[in-house]
N, C-alpha and C positions, 0 to 999 in steps of 0.2 A: 788338206787331205790327200793322201797318196793315191795315185791311179795305178791300178794293176792291169796289165795286159793279160787276157785269157785266150785260150785256144779257140773259143767260140766267137771271138771278134773277127770281123772282116778286116782286110788290109785297109780298106777305106776308113773304117772306124779308127784303126790304129793311127793312121796318118792325120786324122782329125784331132787326135789327142796331142800330137806333136809332130810337125813336119820333119824334125831332126831324126825321127826314127827311120826315114827312108834309106839313108846310107847303112843303117844297121840291118835292115831287111835285105838290101842288096849285097852287103858283105856276107850275109848268111846264105846266099844263093837264091834269094827271092827276087828275081829280076823282072817280075811281072807287076810291079806296083802301078804301072799305068794301064794295065790291061783291063778292059771292061769287066771281065769276070772277077777281078779283085774286089769289086763292089758287092759281090754276092757270095763268094767263097769264104769260108772261115779260114783262119790261119792254119788250123789243123789240116783242113782239106787241101789248101794250097801247098803246104809243106809236104804232104804225102805225094802229091802230083809231081813235085820237084825233087823227091828223094831226100828231103831234109828232115832231121829229127825235130819234131814239134817242140819237145820240152827244152831242147838246147836253144832253139830260136826264141822261145818265151823267156828263158833265163837271160839271154842277151838283151832283149827289148826291155825287160823290167830292170836290169842292171843299169841301162842307159838312163831310164827315168829316175831311178834312185840316185844316181850320180848328180843329176840336175837339181834334186831336192836338197842335197847336202852341201 
């Protein structure tokens, strides 16, 4: 069953799905993956704080997961 990352997930939840998503987050400008607030903020909230387009970040994260499944 395919996992889909949503904007309501926290960075901590995303990394629990697959640790390989860390470089995708960092490449997208999300350098806060080790920050304590990453355990509480949603991807959408963190993206807004860092000036990142949430939908673009979600697309990259989900593309990574889809590539692993194929």
